[in-house]
C-alpha positions as CSV (number, residue, x, y, z in Angstrom):
1,M,-39.2,6.9,64.3
2,Q,-35.1,6.9,65.7
3,E,-34.1,5.8,69.5
4,N,-33.5,8.8,71.5
5,N,-30.5,7.0,73.3
6,R,-30.7,10.6,75.8
7,T,-35.2,9.6,76.3
8,L,-35.2,6.2,76.4
9,P,-33.8,5.7,80.4
10,Y,-36.1,8.1,81.5
11,V,-39.0,6.2,79.7
12,F,-37.2,3.3,81.5
13,R,-37.4,5.0,84.9
14,L,-41.4,6.2,84.3
15,T,-41.7,2.3,83.3
16,L,-40.4,0.9,86.1
17,I,-42.4,2.5,88.8
18,A,-45.9,2.2,86.7
19,T,-45.1,-1.5,86.6
20,L,-45.5,-1.7,90.5
21,G,-49.1,-1.7,89.6
22,G,-48.6,-4.5,87.8
23,F,-46.1,-6.6,90.8
24,L,-49.1,-5.9,92.7
25,F,-51.5,-6.9,90.8
26,G,-50.0,-10.2,90.5
27,Y,-48.8,-10.3,94.2
28,D,-52.2,-9.9,95.1
29,T,-54.3,-12.2,93.1
30,A,-51.4,-15.3,93.5
31,V,-50.7,-14.6,97.4
32,V,-54.3,-16.6,98.0
33,S,-53.3,-19.8,96.2
34,G,-51.1,-20.3,99.8
35,A,-53.8,-19.5,101.9
36,V,-56.6,-22.1,100.2
37,K,-56.0,-25.1,102.9
38,A,-56.0,-22.8,106.1
39,I,-59.2,-20.2,104.4
40,R,-60.9,-23.7,104.6
41,E,-59.7,-25.0,107.7
42,F,-60.2,-21.5,109.3
43,F,-63.3,-19.9,108.0
44,I,-65.3,-23.1,106.4
45,V,-64.9,-25.9,108.3
46,P,-66.0,-23.8,111.8
47,L,-69.6,-22.7,109.6
48,G,-70.5,-26.3,109.5
49,A,-70.4,-26.5,105.7
50,S,-69.4,-29.5,104.0
51,G,-69.7,-30.8,100.1
52,D,-70.3,-28.9,97.5
53,R,-71.6,-26.1,99.7
54,A,-68.2,-26.0,101.2
55,N,-66.4,-26.1,97.9
56,S,-68.7,-23.0,96.8
57,L,-67.7,-21.2,100.0
58,T,-63.7,-21.8,99.0
59,G,-64.2,-20.9,95.7
60,F,-66.0,-17.9,96.9
61,A,-63.5,-16.8,100.0
62,V,-60.2,-17.4,97.1
63,S,-62.4,-15.1,94.5
64,C,-64.2,-12.6,96.2
65,A,-61.7,-10.2,95.4
66,L,-62.3,-10.5,92.0
67,I,-65.1,-8.9,92.7
68,G,-63.4,-5.2,93.6
69,C,-61.3,-6.1,90.5
70,I,-64.5,-6.2,88.7
71,T,-65.9,-3.3,90.7
72,G,-62.3,-1.0,90.1
73,G,-62.0,-2.1,86.3
74,S,-65.3,-0.9,85.5
75,V,-64.4,2.3,87.6
76,A,-61.2,2.4,85.8
77,G,-62.1,4.3,83.1
78,F,-64.0,7.2,85.1
79,V,-61.0,7.1,87.5
80,S,-58.6,8.1,84.8
81,H,-60.0,10.8,83.4
82,A,-61.6,12.3,86.9
83,L,-58.0,11.8,88.7
84,G,-55.7,11.1,85.8
85,R,-53.4,8.3,84.9
86,K,-50.9,9.1,88.2
87,K,-53.4,9.4,90.9
88,G,-55.3,6.8,89.4
89,L,-52.4,4.4,90.9
90,M,-52.2,6.2,93.9
91,L,-55.5,5.3,94.6
92,S,-54.8,1.8,93.8
93,A,-51.9,1.6,95.8
94,L,-53.7,2.8,98.8
95,L,-56.4,0.0,98.5
96,F,-53.5,-2.7,98.6
97,L,-52.2,-0.9,101.4
98,V,-55.6,-1.5,103.5
99,S,-56.5,-4.8,102.1
100,G,-53.0,-6.6,103.2
101,L,-53.7,-5.4,106.7
102,G,-57.3,-6.1,107.1
103,A,-57.0,-9.7,105.5
104,A,-54.4,-10.5,107.5
105,F,-56.4,-9.2,110.9
106,P,-60.2,-9.4,109.5
107,E,-61.2,-9.7,113.9
108,H,-59.5,-6.7,114.5
109,M,-60.1,-4.5,111.4
110,G,-63.6,-5.6,110.9
111,F,-66.8,-3.2,111.5
112,P,-68.7,-3.5,114.2
113,G,-70.9,-6.9,114.3
114,M,-69.3,-7.9,111.3
115,E,-68.2,-11.8,111.6
116,P,-64.2,-13.0,110.9
117,F,-65.2,-14.1,107.6
118,T,-67.2,-11.8,106.4
119,S,-64.7,-8.4,107.3
120,F,-61.9,-10.8,105.9
121,I,-64.3,-11.0,102.0
122,F,-64.6,-7.1,102.4
123,Y,-61.2,-6.6,102.8
124,R,-59.9,-8.8,100.2
125,I,-62.7,-7.0,98.0
126,V,-60.9,-3.7,98.9
127,G,-58.0,-5.2,97.3
128,G,-59.3,-6.7,94.6
129,A,-60.3,-2.3,93.9
130,G,-56.8,-1.8,93.9
131,I,-56.0,-4.8,91.3
132,G,-59.1,-3.6,89.2
133,L,-58.1,0.1,89.2
134,A,-53.7,-0.9,88.3
135,S,-55.0,-3.6,85.3
136,M,-56.2,-1.0,83.7
137,L,-54.0,2.4,84.8
138,S,-50.5,0.6,84.3
139,P,-50.4,-0.3,81.1
140,L,-52.4,2.3,80.3
141,Y,-49.9,4.8,81.6
142,I,-47.0,3.0,80.1
143,A,-48.7,3.0,76.7
144,E,-49.2,6.8,76.9
145,I,-45.4,7.6,77.4
146,A,-43.5,5.0,75.5
147,P,-42.3,5.5,71.8
148,P,-44.7,3.6,69.2
149,H,-41.5,1.0,68.0
150,I,-41.1,0.2,71.7
151,R,-44.7,0.2,72.9
152,G,-45.2,-3.3,72.9
153,R,-42.2,-4.1,75.0
154,L,-42.8,-1.7,77.4
155,V,-46.3,-2.5,78.5
156,S,-45.1,-6.4,78.2
157,W,-42.7,-5.5,80.8
158,N,-46.4,-4.5,83.1
159,Q,-46.9,-8.1,82.6
160,F,-43.3,-9.7,83.2
161,A,-43.9,-7.5,86.7
162,I,-47.6,-9.4,86.9
163,V,-45.9,-13.0,87.0
164,L,-42.6,-11.2,89.4
165,G,-45.5,-10.7,91.6
166,I,-46.8,-14.1,91.6
167,Q,-43.5,-15.6,91.5
168,V,-42.1,-13.6,94.4
169,V,-45.3,-13.9,96.3
170,Y,-45.2,-17.9,95.7
171,F,-41.5,-17.8,97.3
172,V,-43.1,-15.8,100.3
173,N,-46.0,-18.1,100.7
174,W,-43.4,-21.1,100.3
175,F,-41.0,-19.2,102.9
176,I,-43.9,-18.8,105.4
177,A,-45.5,-21.9,104.7
178,S,-42.0,-24.1,105.8
179,Q,-41.6,-21.9,109.1
180,G,-44.2,-24.0,111.2
181,N,-46.1,-26.9,111.2
182,E,-49.8,-27.2,109.7
183,E,-51.8,-26.4,112.5
184,W,-49.4,-23.3,112.6
185,N,-50.1,-22.3,109.1
186,I,-54.2,-22.9,109.5
187,T,-54.1,-20.2,112.6
188,T,-50.5,-17.7,111.4
189,G,-49.2,-18.7,108.8
190,W,-52.0,-17.4,106.1
191,R,-52.4,-13.7,107.8
192,M,-48.5,-13.2,107.6
193,M,-48.9,-14.0,104.0
194,F,-51.2,-11.3,103.0
195,L,-49.9,-9.5,105.6
196,S,-46.3,-9.5,103.2
197,G,-48.0,-7.4,101.0
198,V,-48.2,-4.2,102.5
199,I,-44.4,-3.8,101.9
200,P,-44.5,-3.5,97.7
201,S,-47.7,-1.3,98.5
202,M,-46.0,1.1,100.8
203,I,-42.9,1.7,97.9
204,F,-45.4,2.0,95.4
205,I,-46.9,5.4,96.8
206,M,-44.1,6.6,97.5
207,L,-42.3,6.5,94.1
208,L,-45.6,7.1,92.6
209,F,-44.9,11.3,93.6
210,F,-42.1,11.5,91.1
211,I,-43.5,10.2,88.3
212,P,-45.5,13.1,86.1
213,E,-49.0,12.7,84.0
214,T,-49.0,11.2,81.0
215,P,-48.6,13.4,77.8
216,R,-52.3,12.7,76.6
217,Y,-54.3,13.2,79.8
218,L,-52.3,16.4,79.9
219,V,-53.5,17.4,76.6
220,F,-57.0,16.2,77.5
221,R,-56.5,18.9,80.5
222,N,-55.9,21.3,78.2
223,K,-52.0,21.7,79.5
224,L,-50.2,21.6,76.7
225,S,-47.0,22.5,77.7
226,D,-47.1,20.7,80.3
227,A,-47.8,17.8,78.0
228,L,-44.6,19.1,75.8
229,E,-42.4,18.8,78.5
230,V,-43.4,15.1,78.8
231,L,-43.3,14.2,75.2
232,K,-40.1,15.9,75.1
233,K,-38.5,13.6,77.8
234,T,-40.2,10.6,76.5
235,V,-39.6,11.0,72.5
236,G,-37.3,13.9,71.8
237,E,-38.0,17.4,70.8
238,K,-37.9,16.6,67.3
239,E,-40.9,14.1,67.6
240,A,-42.5,15.9,70.6
241,E,-43.5,19.2,68.5
242,A,-45.3,16.9,65.9
243,G,-46.5,14.2,68.5
244,I,-48.1,17.5,70.8
245,K,-50.1,18.4,67.2
246,E,-51.2,14.3,67.0
247,I,-52.5,14.0,70.3
248,T,-54.5,17.1,70.0
249,E,-56.1,16.5,66.6
250,S,-57.3,12.9,67.9
251,L,-58.9,15.1,70.9
252,S,-60.6,17.7,69.1
253,I,-63.2,15.5,70.6
254,K,-62.5,14.8,74.0
255,S,-65.2,12.6,75.1
256,A,-67.0,10.7,72.9
257,P,-69.9,8.3,73.3
258,W,-67.9,5.0,73.8
259,L,-69.5,3.5,70.0
260,S,-68.5,6.5,68.2
261,F,-65.7,4.4,66.7
262,G,-68.4,1.4,65.6
263,W,-69.1,-1.7,67.8
264,L,-66.3,-3.8,66.3
265,V,-63.1,-2.1,68.7
266,I,-65.4,-2.7,71.9
267,L,-66.3,-6.3,70.7
268,I,-62.6,-7.2,69.9
269,S,-61.7,-5.6,73.5
270,I,-64.5,-8.1,74.7
271,L,-63.3,-10.8,73.1
272,L,-59.6,-10.7,74.1
273,A,-60.9,-10.0,77.4
274,L,-62.7,-13.0,77.9
275,F,-60.4,-15.1,75.9
276,Q,-57.6,-14.7,78.3
277,Q,-59.5,-15.8,81.6
278,L,-61.6,-18.6,79.9
279,T,-58.6,-20.4,78.5
280,G,-57.7,-21.2,82.8
281,I,-54.8,-19.3,83.1
282,N,-56.2,-18.1,86.4
283,A,-57.4,-22.1,87.7
284,I,-53.6,-23.1,87.0
285,L,-52.2,-20.2,88.9
286,Y,-54.8,-19.5,92.1
287,Y,-55.2,-23.3,92.5
288,A,-51.6,-24.9,91.8
289,P,-51.1,-25.8,95.1
290,K,-54.2,-27.8,94.8
291,I,-53.8,-29.3,91.5
292,F,-50.5,-30.8,92.3
293,Q,-51.7,-31.7,96.0
294,N,-54.0,-34.0,93.5
295,T,-51.4,-35.8,92.8
296,G,-50.7,-37.2,95.9
297,I,-48.1,-34.8,97.1
298,R,-47.7,-32.9,100.7
299,L,-48.8,-28.9,101.2
300,D,-45.1,-27.8,101.0
301,T,-44.0,-29.5,97.7
302,S,-46.8,-28.8,95.9
303,L,-46.0,-24.9,97.1
304,L,-42.5,-26.1,95.7
305,Q,-44.0,-26.8,92.3
306,T,-46.2,-23.7,92.2
307,I,-42.7,-22.2,92.2
308,L,-41.9,-23.8,89.1
309,V,-45.1,-22.4,87.3
310,G,-44.3,-19.0,88.6
311,A,-40.6,-18.8,87.0
312,A,-41.6,-20.4,83.9
313,N,-44.5,-17.9,83.8
314,L,-41.7,-15.3,83.9
315,I,-39.0,-16.9,81.3
316,F,-41.5,-16.8,78.7
317,T,-43.2,-13.5,79.3
318,V,-39.5,-12.4,78.5
319,I,-40.0,-14.3,74.8
320,A,-43.0,-12.1,74.3
321,I,-41.1,-8.6,75.4
322,I,-37.9,-9.3,72.9
323,T,-41.2,-10.8,70.2
324,V,-44.1,-9.1,70.7
325,D,-42.4,-5.9,68.7
326,R,-40.9,-7.8,66.0
327,L,-43.5,-10.7,65.1
328,G,-46.5,-8.6,65.8
329,R,-49.8,-9.0,68.5
330,K,-51.8,-11.0,66.2
331,P,-49.0,-13.7,65.8
332,L,-48.0,-14.5,69.3
333,L,-51.9,-14.8,70.3
334,M,-52.3,-17.4,67.4
335,L,-48.9,-19.9,68.3
336,G,-49.9,-19.4,71.9
337,G,-53.3,-20.0,71.9
338,L,-52.5,-23.4,69.7
339,L,-49.8,-24.0,72.4
340,M,-52.4,-23.8,75.4
341,G,-55.5,-26.0,73.2
342,L,-53.3,-28.7,72.7
343,T,-52.2,-28.6,75.8
344,M,-54.8,-28.3,78.0
345,V,-55.9,-31.4,76.2
346,A,-52.8,-33.5,77.4
347,I,-53.2,-31.9,81.2
348,G,-56.6,-33.3,81.2
349,L,-56.0,-36.6,79.8
350,T,-53.1,-37.1,82.2
351,F,-55.5,-36.8,85.4
352,Y,-58.4,-38.5,83.8
353,S,-55.8,-41.6,82.8
354,S,-53.0,-42.0,85.9
355,G,-52.4,-38.1,87.5
356,K,-48.8,-39.0,87.5
357,N,-47.1,-35.9,89.6
358,I,-44.2,-35.5,87.3
359,V,-46.2,-35.8,84.2
360,A,-48.9,-32.9,85.1
361,L,-46.1,-30.8,86.1
362,V,-44.4,-30.7,82.8
363,F,-47.6,-30.0,80.7
364,I,-48.3,-27.5,83.2
365,L,-45.1,-25.9,82.1
366,I,-45.5,-26.0,78.4
367,Y,-49.2,-24.2,79.0
368,I,-47.7,-21.6,80.9
369,A,-45.1,-21.0,78.6
370,G,-47.7,-20.5,75.5
371,F,-49.9,-18.4,78.2
372,A,-46.6,-15.9,79.3
373,M,-45.5,-15.9,75.4
374,S,-48.3,-14.9,74.2
375,W,-52.0,-13.6,75.9
376,G,-50.5,-12.7,79.4
377,P,-49.0,-9.7,77.9
378,V,-50.1,-9.4,74.7
379,M,-53.7,-9.4,75.6
380,W,-53.0,-6.3,77.4
381,V,-50.7,-4.5,75.1
382,M,-53.8,-4.4,72.7
383,L,-55.9,-3.0,75.3
384,S,-53.6,-0.3,75.6
385,E,-53.4,0.4,72.1
386,I,-56.5,-0.2,70.2
387,F,-59.0,2.4,72.0
388,P,-59.2,6.2,70.5
389,N,-58.1,8.9,72.7
390,S,-61.6,10.3,72.5
391,I,-62.9,6.8,74.4
392,R,-59.9,5.6,76.2
393,G,-62.1,5.1,79.1
394,A,-63.7,2.3,77.3
395,M,-60.8,0.3,78.5
396,A,-63.1,-0.2,81.3
397,I,-65.1,-2.1,79.7
398,A,-62.3,-5.3,78.9
399,T,-60.8,-5.0,82.1
400,A,-64.2,-5.2,83.8
401,T,-64.5,-8.4,81.8
402,V,-61.0,-9.5,82.4
403,W,-62.5,-10.1,86.0
404,I,-65.6,-10.9,85.1
405,S,-64.7,-14.0,83.8
406,D,-61.5,-14.7,85.8
407,L,-64.5,-14.7,88.6
408,L,-66.4,-17.2,86.5
409,V,-63.2,-19.4,86.5
410,S,-61.8,-19.3,89.8
411,W,-65.3,-20.0,91.5
412,S,-66.7,-22.7,89.1
413,F,-63.0,-24.4,88.9
414,P,-62.8,-26.1,92.8
415,V,-66.8,-27.3,91.7
416,L,-65.9,-28.7,88.6
417,D,-62.7,-29.9,90.4
418,D,-64.2,-31.7,93.5
419,N,-67.4,-32.9,92.1
420,K,-68.3,-36.1,93.1
421,W,-70.0,-37.1,90.0
422,L,-67.4,-35.3,87.6
423,L,-64.6,-37.2,89.3
424,S,-65.8,-40.7,89.2
425,K,-66.5,-40.4,85.4
426,F,-63.3,-37.6,84.4
427,N,-61.1,-38.1,87.9
428,H,-59.9,-34.0,87.4
429,G,-59.7,-33.7,83.6
430,F,-63.2,-32.8,82.8
431,A,-62.3,-28.8,83.7
432,F,-58.5,-28.8,81.7
433,W,-60.9,-29.7,78.3
434,I,-63.5,-27.1,78.7
435,Y,-60.8,-24.6,78.8
436,A,-58.4,-26.6,75.8
437,V,-62.1,-26.1,73.7
438,I,-62.1,-22.1,74.4
439,C,-58.3,-22.1,73.6
440,F,-59.2,-23.8,70.1
441,V,-62.0,-21.1,69.7
442,A,-59.5,-17.9,70.2
443,V,-57.4,-19.2,68.3
444,F,-60.4,-18.7,65.3
445,A,-61.3,-15.2,66.5
446,V,-57.5,-13.6,66.5
447,W,-57.3,-14.9,62.9
448,K,-60.4,-13.5,61.8
449,M,-61.0,-10.5,63.7
450,V,-58.2,-8.9,65.2
451,P,-56.0,-6.3,63.4
452,E,-52.6,-5.8,63.6
453,T,-51.3,-3.1,65.9
454,K,-47.5,-3.2,65.9
455,G,-45.7,0.1,65.0
456,K,-48.0,2.6,65.0
457,T,-48.8,5.6,66.8
458,L,-52.3,4.9,68.9
459,E,-53.0,8.2,66.6
460,Q,-52.5,5.8,63.4
461,I,-54.2,3.3,64.6
462,E,-57.2,5.2,65.6
463,K,-57.7,5.5,61.7
464,I,-58.2,1.4,61.9
465,W,-61.6,2.5,63.4
466,R,-64.7,4.5,61.8
467,K,-63.9,8.5,62.6
468,P,-66.9,9.5,64.4
469,A,-69.3,11.8,63.4
470,A,-68.9,15.3,63.5
């Protein structure tokens, strides 16, 4: 399919708006990284917790949003069918907005009898539900409006938006933290960090009113003329006629059991989701300031180094955007996984032997580069592509898996990293070696099991799997 210069600007505008869901995904996920110490001092210390119990409560406070992510991801398939892709994104934006307000002022926005810590947890879970919805619906929306030959690139822009959100909130957290001393940050600064997410949430809600529903969902709802009009604007008039026919044929069975195309597509999606998280990315992104503080530097300096992590994430995501439709999905996943595994080994050795800040920083940046050019964007590209139209809702299984495994990593990391026995034996290196092993297993699994999908329409990819029974 040749590029139509008249349709591409329109497609790019729709993509830009949809990627705000990814931006808020990244922003709300990483905002907690600047508030870890404040959360511990403000909520956990007054409870009288210490040792492993304090570590576990801190880990839960940081990771509790992932309970909402699991919930939002689990129901995203239902939401995408019942409300549509566009209204589902509106719902996610509203949840982001409510969460930002509630997490910033848990004492004033809690329910009667609810303790501030419980209220904080509740509103972080609400925000997590918004993340869970956006994590599926943003790439799904983009994949369904994108021309096949640039679909990988456009869906990868959603990952760029995620890491941009992470990078922006790192700057915001650093800026807020620099406005006062440590005591001010423990009482007030952390509130401003969470409240800052209200602004992009409101912008997202307003812009969503100006985008159409996707053509595939419109066909699903028997709005063929509306679907054809959207296709004309996204792929051109000539391709639109063929496209509407192909989509209609693929939706001859509009809603099929999720195993109608066999178990392999479900298994591959679950493995991709598991490996993206269990390779340790969010241990780095959520706890980067803490990891750098383990080398002996101050909070404000650690937040500045965290900005470098975000910059590397951003820069190398662009490399994925440039290469994903040229090199393909599978080579990038394998190359990135290998690089991530090797650097996780090196990070663990660095902490085990010396814990020198500059050495740890270099290896962490290389790890981030490997993730950003591969598993960060490409996993979401593949999840948005591999499900047949009649079981698109099954993407919710993989989305929920992302957040369940994310919860496991983010909750367990402070326990592994601060455990006294592990510290005495491995210093802060043990957790990173676990992630390294999983990276190498991921490379092998992709090599043996994952098909290449570049350059194919969604309906052509559907033919990789067995056809549903008549």
